[in-house]
C-alpha positions in Angstrom: 58.0 -48.4 -0.7 60.3 -46.6 1.7 61.1 -49.4 4.1 63.8 -47.6 6.1 63.2 -44.2 7.8 65.0 -41.9 10.2 63.2 -39.0 11.9 64.0 -36.0 14.0 60.7 -34.7 15.5 59.8 -31.9 17.9 57.0 -31.4 20.3 55.3 -29.1 17.9 54.4 -29.5 14.2 56.5 -26.5 13.2 59.7 -28.5 13.0 60.8 -32.0 11.9 63.1 -33.6 9.3 63.3 -37.2 7.9 65.4 -39.3 5.7 63.8 -42.3 3.9 65.3 -45.0 1.8 63.5 -46.8 -1.0 63.2 -50.6 -0.8 65.4 -50.9 -4.0 68.3 -49.3 -2.1 70.4 -51.1 0.5 71.5 -48.7 3.3 73.7 -49.9 6.1 73.9 -47.3 8.9 77.2 -47.1 10.8 76.6 -43.9 12.7 73.7 -41.4 13.2 72.8 -38.2 14.9 69.1 -37.3 15.6 68.5 -33.8 16.8 65.9 -33.8 19.7 64.6 -30.4 18.5 63.5 -31.6 15.0 66.1 -29.7 13.0 68.8 -32.2 12.0 69.3 -35.8 11.0 72.8 -37.1 10.1 73.4 -40.6 8.7 76.7 -42.2 7.9 77.0 -45.6 6.2 76.9 -47.3 2.9 74.3 -47.1 0.2 74.6 -50.0 -2.2 78.1 -50.5 -0.7 79.0 -46.9 -1.6 80.3 -44.9 1.5 77.9 -42.0 2.0 77.0 -39.2 4.5 73.5 -37.7 4.3 72.4 -34.7 6.4 68.8 -33.3 6.3 68.3 -30.1 8.1 65.7 -27.4 8.7 67.4 -24.1 9.5 65.7 -21.5 11.7 64.4 -18.2 10.2 66.7 -16.1 12.4 70.4 -16.4 11.6 70.1 -19.6 9.6 73.8 -19.7 8.5 75.0 -19.6 12.1 73.0 -22.9 12.8 74.3 -24.3 9.5 77.9 -23.8 10.6 77.3 -25.6 13.8 75.4 -28.4 12.1 78.1 -28.8 9.4 80.8 -29.0 12.1 79.0 -32.1 13.5 78.6 -33.5 10.0 82.4 -33.1 9.2 83.3 -35.0 12.4 81.1 -37.9 11.4 81.6 -37.7 7.6 82.6 -40.6 5.4 82.5 -40.9 1.6 80.1 -38.8 -0.5 78.4 -36.1 1.4 74.9 -34.6 0.9 73.8 -31.6 2.8 70.1 -31.1 2.1 67.0 -29.4 3.5 65.2 -26.2 4.0 67.9 -23.5 4.4 65.4 -20.6 4.9 67.6 -18.4 2.8 68.7 -18.2 -0.8 72.2 -18.3 -2.3 71.4 -15.3 -4.6 68.2 -13.2 -3.9 68.4 -11.5 -7.3 67.8 -14.8 -9.2 66.4 -17.1 -6.5 63.4 -15.0 -5.4 60.3 -13.6 -7.2 57.7 -11.3 -5.8 54.6 -9.6 -7.0 55.9 -6.4 -5.5 58.7 -4.5 -7.4 62.0 -4.8 -5.7 63.7 -1.5 -4.8 67.0 -1.0 -6.7 68.8 0.4 -3.6 67.9 -2.6 -1.4 70.9 -4.6 -0.4 70.8 -8.4 -0.5 70.0 -10.1 2.9 73.1 -10.8 5.0 72.1 -14.5 5.3 72.5 -15.0 1.6 76.0 -13.5 1.6 76.9 -15.6 4.6 75.6 -18.7 2.8 77.7 -18.1 -0.2 80.8 -17.5 2.0 80.1 -20.7 3.9 79.8 -22.7 0.6 83.0 -21.2 -0.7 85.0 -21.8 2.4 84.1 -25.5 2.5 84.1 -26.1 -1.3 80.4 -26.9 -1.4 78.2 -26.5 -4.5 74.5 -25.9 -5.1 73.5 -29.0 -7.1 70.5 -27.4 -8.9 72.4 -24.2 -9.8 75.3 -26.3 -11.2 72.8 -28.0 -13.6 70.9 -24.7 -14.4 73.3 -21.8 -14.3 71.0 -19.4 -16.1 67.5 -20.6 -15.1 65.1 -19.1 -12.6 63.0 -21.5 -10.6 61.8 -21.8 -7.1 60.9 -24.4 -4.4 58.8 -22.4 -2.0 55.8 -20.2 -2.2 54.8 -17.8 0.6 51.1 -17.1 0.6 51.6 -14.3 3.1 54.0 -12.3 0.8 52.8 -13.8 -2.5 56.4 -14.5 -3.4 58.5 -17.4 -4.6 62.0 -18.4 -3.4 64.5 -21.2 -3.8 65.3 -22.0 -0.2 65.4 -25.9 -0.5 68.9 -26.9 -1.4 71.2 -29.8 -1.7 74.9 -29.0 -1.3 77.7 -31.5 -2.3 81.4 -31.3 -2.1 83.3 -30.6 -5.4 84.7 -34.2 -5.4 81.1 -35.5 -5.9 80.3 -33.2 -8.9 81.4 -35.8 -11.4 78.6 -38.1 -10.3 75.8 -35.5 -10.6 73.8 -36.1 -13.8 70.6 -34.0 -13.4 68.7 -31.7 -11.0 65.1 -30.7 -11.4 62.5 -28.9 -9.3 59.1 -30.4 -9.2 55.7 -28.7 -8.8 54.2 -27.5 -5.5 51.3 -29.8 -4.7 50.1 -30.7 -1.2 52.8 -28.6 0.6 54.0 -25.1 0.1 57.4 -26.6 -0.9 58.4 -28.2 -4.2 60.5 -31.4 -4.4 64.1 -31.1 -5.5 65.0 -34.2 -7.5 68.6 -35.2 -8.2 70.0 -37.9 -10.4 73.5 -39.4 -9.6 75.5 -42.2 -11.0 74.9 -45.2 -8.8 74.5 -49.0 -8.9 71.1 -50.5 -8.2 70.8 -54.0 -6.8 68.8 -56.4 -9.0 65.1 -56.3 -8.1 62.9 -59.4 -8.1 59.5 -59.7 -9.5 57.8 -59.5 -6.1 54.5 -61.2 -5.0 51.1 -60.3 -6.3 48.6 -59.1 -3.7 44.9 -58.4 -4.1 43.9 -54.8 -4.2 41.2 -54.9 -1.5 39.5 -51.8 -2.9 38.4 -53.9 -5.8 36.0 -55.9 -3.6 34.5 -53.0 -1.7 32.4 -51.3 -4.4 29.1 -53.0 -5.1 29.5 -52.7 -8.8 32.9 -54.4 -8.7 31.6 -57.2 -6.5 28.7 -57.8 -8.9 31.0 -58.0 -11.9 33.3 -60.4 -10.1 30.4 -62.7 -9.0 29.1 -62.7 -12.6 32.5 -63.7 -13.9 32.7 -66.5 -11.3 29.3 -67.9 -12.2 30.1 -67.8 -16.0 33.4 -69.5 -15.4 32.0 -72.4 -13.4 29.0 -72.7 -15.7 31.3 -73.0 -18.7 34.0 -75.3 -17.3 32.3 -77.6 -14.8 31.7 -80.5 -17.2 32.4 -84.2 -17.1 35.5 -83.7 -19.4 37.6 -81.8 -16.9 38.5 -82.9 -13.4 36.9 -80.8 -10.7 40.3 -80.2 -9.0 41.7 -78.7 -12.3 38.7 -76.4 -12.7 39.1 -75.2 -9.1 42.9 -74.5 -9.5 42.4 -72.8 -12.9 39.7 -70.5 -11.5 42.3 -68.9 -9.2 44.4 -67.8 -12.2 41.3 -66.5 -14.0 40.3 -64.4 -11.0 43.8 -63.2 -10.5 43.9 -62.0 -14.1 40.5 -60.3 -13.7 41.7 -58.4 -10.6 45.0 -57.4 -12.3 43.1 -56.1 -15.3 40.6 -54.1 -13.1 43.4 -52.8 -11.0 45.4 -51.7 -14.0 42.3 -49.9 -15.5 41.7 -48.1 -12.2 45.4 -47.2 -11.9 45.5 -45.8 -15.5 42.4 -43.7 -14.8 43.9 -42.3 -11.6 47.2 -41.7 -13.3 45.5 -39.9 -16.2 43.6 -37.6 -13.8 46.8 -36.9 -11.8 48.8 -36.2 -14.9 46.2 -33.8 -16.2 46.1 -32.0 -12.9 49.9 -31.9 -12.6 50.1 -30.5 -16.2 47.6 -27.8 -15.3 49.4 -26.9 -12.0 52.7 -26.7 -13.9 51.2 -24.3 -16.4 49.7 -22.1 -13.7 52.8 -22.2 -11.6 55.0 -21.2 -14.5 52.7 -18.1 -15.1 52.7 -17.3 -11.3 56.4 -17.6 -11.0 57.0 -15.1 -13.7 54.3 -12.7 -12.6 52.4 -13.6 -9.4 48.7 -12.6 -9.2 45.9 -13.3 -6.7 43.8 -14.8 -9.6 46.4 -17.4 -10.6 47.2 -18.2 -7.0 43.5 -18.9 -6.3 43.4 -21.3 -9.3 46.6 -23.0 -8.1 45.1 -23.6 -4.7 42.0 -25.2 -6.2 43.9 -27.4 -8.6 46.3 -28.5 -5.8 43.3 -29.4 -3.6 41.9 -31.7 -6.3 45.3 -33.3 -6.7 45.7 -33.8 -2.9 42.3 -35.5 -2.9 43.5 -38.0 -5.5 46.8 -38.6 -3.7 44.9 -39.3 -0.5 43.2 -42.3 -2.2 46.7 -43.8 -2.8 47.7 -43.0 0.8 44.5 -44.7 2.2 45.4 -47.9 0.4 48.9 -47.8 1.8 47.6 -47.3 5.3 45.2 -50.3 4.9 48.1 -52.4 3.8 50.2 -51.2 6.8 47.4 -52.0 9.2 47.1 -55.5 7.7 50.8 -56.1 8.0 50.8 -55.1 11.7 47.7 -57.1 12.4 49.0 -60.3 10.8 52.7 -60.0 11.8 52.7 -57.9 14.9 53.0 -60.8 17.4 55.3 -63.0 15.2 59.1 -63.1 15.0 60.1 -61.1 12.0 61.0 -57.6 10.8 58.4 -55.8 13.0 60.1 -57.2 16.1 
């Protein structure tokens, strides 16, 4: 699905950022910077022939805005076209509305200096917080700290004022297998036409004994019904491929609908619990959230397992042939 990827990795699992492009998007990279410490990826190029600069960063906990200024200096030198500055900023623009904790906040407590520095940085370079532009009076969060039992909106996407006219929508998803929620943005853009694609057999449909038995019964019924003197054997053989393809498509669609229904129900339940926990965090709701997320993660792993099997198959069949892999 995401056929082009750029990664900045570190020696430890504590850091790392990536930028991935969906197969429906045509990205042509003209310049890039990959941070060896796993904190920054900068890409400059065209996305569907639109000049664009994308930077994904992971700011340190200590003095994050200082690192942000250094990273942005590098971005500005490379920048071309629309600019997106995204990632985990490890600080919030406004702690009063961008954080929520189970403990009452002292009235005399001053806001963190990093938040003030972030606002000053955004103002000095004419950058805007995309989600806050779309939701000026809403409270929502992208990160949950299990240690402090608190929510905060530290995952941001900043854009220049010149790109605001293209921004259509910004939404924060639910926290599932990570302790961060996805930030989803919608911009005006042109999609290239997408073809129908090729059908491939879902190999999980021929693993289960029940599925195999059903398929064999269908094959036997088909040949028993159609192998007669009135129809040529070659025609019967060719037609059986279409029949079996339709059978597998139907079975695959049924399984997908069932899986999607389960994931939708779990997602809805997680959303309800998360909404309650964001307004008033409690250990009880947090425990329920963890259990529901674990169930959802188990279902998502089934989808991931199939993707891994397809990837292994592609490498096995094409690894030693001239093509994309080489």
